PyMOL Python script that loads the backbone (N, CA, C, O; Angstrom):
from pymol import cmd

cmd.read_pdbstr("""\
ATOM      1  N   MET A   1     -10.677 -55.818 -30.377  1.00  0.00           N
ATOM      2  CA  MET A   1     -10.231 -54.513 -30.815  1.00  0.00           C
ATOM      3  C   MET A   1     -11.019 -54.113 -32.059  1.00  0.00           C
ATOM      4  O   MET A   1     -11.161 -54.899 -32.995  1.00  0.00           O
ATOM      5  N   GLU A   2     -11.508 -52.929 -32.057  1.00  0.00           N
ATOM      6  CA  GLU A   2     -12.314 -52.439 -33.171  1.00  0.00           C
ATOM      7  C   GLU A   2     -11.438 -51.612 -34.108  1.00  0.00           C
ATOM      8  O   GLU A   2     -10.642 -50.789 -33.655  1.00  0.00           O
ATOM      9  N   THR A   3     -11.584 -51.829 -35.404  1.00  0.00           N
ATOM     10  CA  THR A   3     -10.850 -51.037 -36.386  1.00  0.00           C
ATOM     11  C   THR A   3     -11.826 -50.330 -37.298  1.00  0.00           C
ATOM     12  O   THR A   3     -12.956 -50.777 -37.492  1.00  0.00           O
ATOM     13  N   GLU A   4     -11.380 -49.227 -37.849  1.00  0.00           N
ATOM     14  CA  GLU A   4     -12.196 -48.468 -38.789  1.00  0.00           C
ATOM     15  C   GLU A   4     -11.568 -48.598 -40.169  1.00  0.00           C
ATOM     16  O   GLU A   4     -10.546 -47.973 -40.454  1.00  0.00           O
ATOM     17  N   LEU A   5     -12.176 -49.401 -41.017  1.00  0.00           N
ATOM     18  CA  LEU A   5     -11.628 -49.616 -42.343  1.00  0.00           C
ATOM     19  C   LEU A   5     -11.908 -48.458 -43.285  1.00  0.00           C
ATOM     20  O   LEU A   5     -11.218 -48.298 -44.292  1.00  0.00           O
ATOM     21  N   ASP A   6     -12.913 -47.647 -42.971  1.00  0.00           N
ATOM     22  CA  ASP A   6     -13.259 -46.529 -43.841  1.00  0.00           C
ATOM     23  C   ASP A   6     -12.332 -45.336 -43.653  1.00  0.00           C
ATOM     24  O   ASP A   6     -12.335 -44.406 -44.460  1.00  0.00           O
ATOM     25  N   ARG A   7     -11.544 -45.365 -42.593  1.00  0.00           N
ATOM     26  CA  ARG A   7     -10.704 -44.215 -42.272  1.00  0.00           C
ATOM     27  C   ARG A   7      -9.242 -44.539 -42.488  1.00  0.00           C
ATOM     28  O   ARG A   7      -8.594 -45.104 -41.608  1.00  0.00           O
ATOM     29  N   VAL A   8      -8.715 -44.188 -43.648  1.00  0.00           N
ATOM     30  CA  VAL A   8      -7.310 -44.407 -43.959  1.00  0.00           C
ATOM     31  C   VAL A   8      -6.685 -43.052 -44.249  1.00  0.00           C
ATOM     32  O   VAL A   8      -7.126 -42.310 -45.127  1.00  0.00           O
ATOM     33  N   GLU A   9      -5.653 -42.759 -43.490  1.00  0.00           N
ATOM     34  CA  GLU A   9      -4.991 -41.466 -43.663  1.00  0.00           C
ATOM     35  C   GLU A   9      -3.929 -41.577 -44.750  1.00  0.00           C
ATOM     36  O   GLU A   9      -3.133 -42.515 -44.759  1.00  0.00           O
ATOM     37  N   SER A  10      -3.924 -40.626 -45.651  1.00  0.00           N
ATOM     38  CA  SER A  10      -2.940 -40.599 -46.715  1.00  0.00           C
ATOM     39  C   SER A  10      -1.596 -40.150 -46.151  1.00  0.00           C
ATOM     40  O   SER A  10      -1.515 -39.146 -45.443  1.00  0.00           O
ATOM     41  N   VAL A  11      -0.542 -40.901 -46.470  1.00  0.00           N
ATOM     42  CA  VAL A  11       0.800 -40.584 -45.990  1.00  0.00           C
ATOM     43  C   VAL A  11       1.746 -40.584 -47.175  1.00  0.00           C
ATOM     44  O   VAL A  11       1.729 -41.495 -48.002  1.00  0.00           O
ATOM     45  N   THR A  12       2.565 -39.558 -47.247  1.00  0.00           N
ATOM     46  CA  THR A  12       3.537 -39.464 -48.334  1.00  0.00           C
ATOM     47  C   THR A  12       4.901 -39.943 -47.861  1.00  0.00           C
ATOM     48  O   THR A  12       5.140 -40.099 -46.664  1.00  0.00           O
ATOM     49  N   LYS A  13       5.779 -40.169 -48.806  1.00  0.00           N
ATOM     50  CA  LYS A  13       7.147 -40.567 -48.470  1.00  0.00           C
ATOM     51  C   LYS A  13       7.825 -39.472 -47.636  1.00  0.00           C
ATOM     52  O   LYS A  13       8.585 -39.770 -46.714  1.00  0.00           O
ATOM     53  N   SER A  14       7.549 -38.230 -47.959  1.00  0.00           N
ATOM     54  CA  SER A  14       8.112 -37.117 -47.198  1.00  0.00           C
ATOM     55  C   SER A  14       7.651 -37.149 -45.742  1.00  0.00           C
ATOM     56  O   SER A  14       8.427 -36.858 -44.832  1.00  0.00           O
ATOM     57  N   ASP A  15       6.387 -37.505 -45.531  1.00  0.00           N
ATOM     58  CA  ASP A  15       5.873 -37.629 -44.166  1.00  0.00           C
ATOM     59  C   ASP A  15       6.665 -38.680 -43.391  1.00  0.00           C
ATOM     60  O   ASP A  15       7.057 -38.456 -42.246  1.00  0.00           O
ATOM     61  N   LEU A  16       6.896 -39.822 -44.023  1.00  0.00           N
ATOM     62  CA  LEU A  16       7.623 -40.906 -43.370  1.00  0.00           C
ATOM     63  C   LEU A  16       9.067 -40.522 -43.079  1.00  0.00           C
ATOM     64  O   LEU A  16       9.585 -40.797 -41.997  1.00  0.00           O
ATOM     65  N   LEU A  17       9.709 -39.888 -44.043  1.00  0.00           N
ATOM     66  CA  LEU A  17      11.097 -39.489 -43.847  1.00  0.00           C
ATOM     67  C   LEU A  17      11.218 -38.434 -42.763  1.00  0.00           C
ATOM     68  O   LEU A  17      12.194 -38.423 -42.013  1.00  0.00           O
ATOM     69  N   ASP A  18      10.251 -37.558 -42.673  1.00  0.00           N
ATOM     70  CA  ASP A  18      10.269 -36.527 -41.633  1.00  0.00           C
ATOM     71  C   ASP A  18      10.145 -37.159 -40.253  1.00  0.00           C
ATOM     72  O   ASP A  18      10.809 -36.730 -39.309  1.00  0.00           O
ATOM     73  N   LEU A  19       9.306 -38.168 -40.134  1.00  0.00           N
ATOM     74  CA  LEU A  19       9.151 -38.845 -38.855  1.00  0.00           C
ATOM     75  C   LEU A  19      10.411 -39.609 -38.470  1.00  0.00           C
ATOM     76  O   LEU A  19      10.751 -39.685 -37.289  1.00  0.00           O
ATOM     77  N   ALA A  20      11.098 -40.170 -39.443  1.00  0.00           N
ATOM     78  CA  ALA A  20      12.263 -40.992 -39.181  1.00  0.00           C
ATOM     79  C   ALA A  20      13.559 -40.179 -39.092  1.00  0.00           C
ATOM     80  O   ALA A  20      14.611 -40.721 -38.752  1.00  0.00           O
ATOM     81  N   SER A  21      13.485 -38.912 -39.390  1.00  0.00           N
ATOM     82  CA  SER A  21      14.676 -38.081 -39.464  1.00  0.00           C
ATOM     83  C   SER A  21      15.142 -37.604 -38.095  1.00  0.00           C
ATOM     84  O   SER A  21      14.338 -37.257 -37.230  1.00  0.00           O
ATOM     85  N   TRP A  22      16.463 -37.596 -37.921  1.00  0.00           N
ATOM     86  CA  TRP A  22      17.044 -36.998 -36.717  1.00  0.00           C
ATOM     87  C   TRP A  22      17.575 -35.617 -37.057  1.00  0.00           C
ATOM     88  O   TRP A  22      18.354 -35.041 -36.298  1.00  0.00           O
ATOM     89  N   GLU A  23      17.158 -35.089 -38.188  1.00  0.00           N
ATOM     90  CA  GLU A  23      17.608 -33.779 -38.629  1.00  0.00           C
ATOM     91  C   GLU A  23      16.771 -32.661 -38.025  1.00  0.00           C
ATOM     92  O   GLU A  23      16.452 -31.681 -38.697  1.00  0.00           O
ATOM     93  N   LYS A  24      16.424 -32.811 -36.775  1.00  0.00           N
ATOM     94  CA  LYS A  24      15.702 -31.765 -36.070  1.00  0.00           C
ATOM     95  C   LYS A  24      16.090 -31.828 -34.607  1.00  0.00           C
ATOM     96  O   LYS A  24      16.545 -32.868 -34.132  1.00  0.00           O
ATOM     97  N   PRO A  25      15.918 -30.744 -33.896  1.00  0.00           N
ATOM     98  CA  PRO A  25      16.331 -30.714 -32.494  1.00  0.00           C
ATOM     99  C   PRO A  25      15.609 -31.778 -31.663  1.00  0.00           C
ATOM    100  O   PRO A  25      14.407 -31.995 -31.821  1.00  0.00           O
ATOM    101  N   ARG A  26      16.351 -32.428 -30.788  1.00  0.00           N
ATOM    102  CA  ARG A  26      15.792 -33.432 -29.882  1.00  0.00           C
ATOM    103  C   ARG A  26      16.183 -33.068 -28.455  1.00  0.00           C
ATOM    104  O   ARG A  26      17.241 -32.489 -28.209  1.00  0.00           O
ATOM    105  N   SER A  27      15.319 -33.417 -27.540  1.00  0.00           N
ATOM    106  CA  SER A  27      15.626 -33.176 -26.130  1.00  0.00           C
ATOM    107  C   SER A  27      16.646 -34.200 -25.652  1.00  0.00           C
ATOM    108  O   SER A  27      16.817 -35.253 -26.266  1.00  0.00           O
ATOM    109  N   THR A  28      17.312 -33.887 -24.570  1.00  0.00           N
ATOM    110  CA  THR A  28      18.269 -34.816 -23.987  1.00  0.00           C
ATOM    111  C   THR A  28      17.584 -36.126 -23.625  1.00  0.00           C
ATOM    112  O   THR A  28      18.160 -37.199 -23.800  1.00  0.00           O
ATOM    113  N   GLU A  29      16.371 -36.043 -23.126  1.00  0.00           N
ATOM    114  CA  GLU A  29      15.614 -37.245 -22.760  1.00  0.00           C
ATOM    115  C   GLU A  29      15.347 -38.125 -23.982  1.00  0.00           C
ATOM    116  O   GLU A  29      15.477 -39.347 -23.907  1.00  0.00           O
ATOM    117  N   GLN A  30      14.976 -37.513 -25.102  1.00  0.00           N
ATOM    118  CA  GLN A  30      14.730 -38.273 -26.327  1.00  0.00           C
ATOM    119  C   GLN A  30      16.005 -38.955 -26.814  1.00  0.00           C
ATOM    120  O   GLN A  30      15.971 -40.110 -27.239  1.00  0.00           O
ATOM    121  N   LEU A  31      17.126 -38.244 -26.754  1.00  0.00           N
ATOM    122  CA  LEU A  31      18.392 -38.818 -27.204  1.00  0.00           C
ATOM    123  C   LEU A  31      18.834 -39.958 -26.293  1.00  0.00           C
ATOM    124  O   LEU A  31      19.313 -40.983 -26.778  1.00  0.00           O
ATOM    125  N   ARG A  32      18.682 -39.795 -24.988  1.00  0.00           N
ATOM    126  CA  ARG A  32      19.048 -40.859 -24.052  1.00  0.00           C
ATOM    127  C   ARG A  32      18.167 -42.083 -24.246  1.00  0.00           C
ATOM    128  O   ARG A  32      18.647 -43.214 -24.165  1.00  0.00           O
ATOM    129  N   ASP A  33      16.884 -41.865 -24.501  1.00  0.00           N
ATOM    130  CA  ASP A  33      15.966 -42.978 -24.750  1.00  0.00           C
ATOM    131  C   ASP A  33      16.370 -43.728 -26.016  1.00  0.00           C
ATOM    132  O   ASP A  33      16.356 -44.959 -26.048  1.00  0.00           O
ATOM    133  N   PHE A  34      16.729 -42.984 -27.054  1.00  0.00           N
ATOM    134  CA  PHE A  34      17.161 -43.599 -28.304  1.00  0.00           C
ATOM    135  C   PHE A  34      18.402 -44.464 -28.080  1.00  0.00           C
ATOM    136  O   PHE A  34      18.464 -45.598 -28.555  1.00  0.00           O
ATOM    137  N   VAL A  35      19.391 -43.927 -27.354  1.00  0.00           N
ATOM    138  CA  VAL A  35      20.622 -44.661 -27.095  1.00  0.00           C
ATOM    139  C   VAL A  35      20.327 -45.914 -26.260  1.00  0.00           C
ATOM    140  O   VAL A  35      20.875 -46.983 -26.530  1.00  0.00           O
ATOM    141  N   ALA A  36      19.475 -45.784 -25.264  1.00  0.00           N
ATOM    142  CA  ALA A  36      19.130 -46.928 -24.418  1.00  0.00           C
ATOM    143  C   ALA A  36      18.436 -48.019 -25.227  1.00  0.00           C
ATOM    144  O   ALA A  36      18.744 -49.200 -25.065  1.00  0.00           O
ATOM    145  N   ARG A  37      17.492 -47.631 -26.107  1.00  0.00           N
ATOM    146  CA  ARG A  37      16.799 -48.624 -26.931  1.00  0.00           C
ATOM    147  C   ARG A  37      17.762 -49.281 -27.910  1.00  0.00           C
ATOM    148  O   ARG A  37      17.661 -50.479 -28.172  1.00  0.00           O
ATOM    149  N   ARG A  38      18.694 -48.504 -28.452  1.00  0.00           N
ATOM    150  CA  ARG A  38      19.681 -49.057 -29.388  1.00  0.00           C
ATOM    151  C   ARG A  38      20.582 -50.053 -28.677  1.00  0.00           C
ATOM    152  O   ARG A  38      20.841 -51.140 -29.195  1.00  0.00           O
ATOM    153  N   GLU A  39      21.058 -49.691 -27.502  1.00  0.00           N
ATOM    154  CA  GLU A  39      21.928 -50.601 -26.745  1.00  0.00           C
ATOM    155  C   GLU A  39      21.185 -51.874 -26.355  1.00  0.00           C
ATOM    156  O   GLU A  39      21.766 -52.959 -26.382  1.00  0.00           O
ATOM    157  N   ALA A  40      19.921 -51.758 -25.996  1.00  0.00           N
ATOM    158  CA  ALA A  40      19.121 -52.931 -25.650  1.00  0.00           C
ATOM    159  C   ALA A  40      18.961 -53.838 -26.866  1.00  0.00           C
ATOM    160  O   ALA A  40      19.060 -55.059 -26.744  1.00  0.00           O
ATOM    161  N   ALA A  41      18.718 -53.258 -28.022  1.00  0.00           N
ATOM    162  CA  ALA A  41      18.563 -54.048 -29.240  1.00  0.00           C
ATOM    163  C   ALA A  41      19.877 -54.729 -29.609  1.00  0.00           C
ATOM    164  O   ALA A  41      19.876 -55.890 -30.017  1.00  0.00           O
ATOM    165  N   LEU A  42      20.991 -54.023 -29.471  1.00  0.00           N
ATOM    166  CA  LEU A  42      22.287 -54.600 -29.799  1.00  0.00           C
ATOM    167  C   LEU A  42      22.657 -55.721 -28.832  1.00  0.00           C
ATOM    168  O   LEU A  42      23.359 -56.658 -29.211  1.00  0.00           O
ATOM    169  N   SER A  43      22.202 -55.633 -27.615  1.00  0.00           N
ATOM    170  CA  SER A  43      22.533 -56.678 -26.644  1.00  0.00           C
ATOM    171  C   SER A  43      21.839 -58.001 -26.983  1.00  0.00           C
ATOM    172  O   SER A  43      22.235 -59.058 -26.491  1.00  0.00           O
ATOM    173  N   LEU A  44      20.814 -57.938 -27.816  1.00  0.00           N
ATOM    174  CA  LEU A  44      20.102 -59.145 -28.225  1.00  0.00           C
ATOM    175  C   LEU A  44      20.757 -59.825 -29.423  1.00  0.00           C
ATOM    176  O   LEU A  44      20.433 -60.971 -29.735  1.00  0.00           O
ATOM    177  N   ILE A  45      21.661 -59.141 -30.086  1.00  0.00           N
ATOM    178  CA  ILE A  45      22.308 -59.662 -31.283  1.00  0.00           C
ATOM    179  C   ILE A  45      23.558 -60.438 -30.896  1.00  0.00           C
ATOM    180  O   ILE A  45      24.378 -59.963 -30.110  1.00  0.00           O
ATOM    181  N   ASP A  46      23.697 -61.641 -31.459  1.00  0.00           N
ATOM    182  CA  ASP A  46      24.873 -62.467 -31.221  1.00  0.00           C
ATOM    183  C   ASP A  46      25.865 -62.183 -32.350  1.00  0.00           C
ATOM    184  O   ASP A  46      25.677 -62.644 -33.476  1.00  0.00           O
ATOM    185  N   PHE A  47      26.918 -61.425 -32.047  1.00  0.00           N
ATOM    186  CA  PHE A  47      27.860 -61.029 -33.063  1.00  0.00           C
ATOM    187  C   PHE A  47      28.884 -62.114 -33.386  1.00  0.00           C
ATOM    188  O   PHE A  47      29.687 -61.952 -34.306  1.00  0.00           O
ATOM    189  N   ASP A  48      28.864 -63.205 -32.647  1.00  0.00           N
ATOM    190  CA  ASP A  48      29.832 -64.271 -32.866  1.00  0.00           C
ATOM    191  C   ASP A  48      29.447 -65.212 -34.004  1.00  0.00           C
ATOM    192  O   ASP A  48      30.266 -66.026 -34.431  1.00  0.00           O
ATOM    193  N   ASP A  49      28.228 -65.115 -34.495  1.00  0.00           N
ATOM    194  CA  ASP A  49      27.780 -66.005 -35.579  1.00  0.00           C
ATOM    195  C   ASP A  49      28.212 -65.504 -36.933  1.00  0.00           C
ATOM    196  O   ASP A  49      27.917 -66.135 -37.948  1.00  0.00           O
TER     197      ASP A  49
END
""", "prot")
cmd.dss("prot")
cmd.show_as("cartoon", "prot")
cmd.util.cbc("prot")
cmd.orient("prot")
């Protein structure tokens, strides 16, 4: 795999928060995918420990 070390994009905290935010409209497909991924992740956690 080839990487370009000379090309680094500047990212601000606001950029990251905007990407991580659910404070914007989402399609039904996006919401269902999120719920499915969350349920899959939770199924891997052993809550009895």
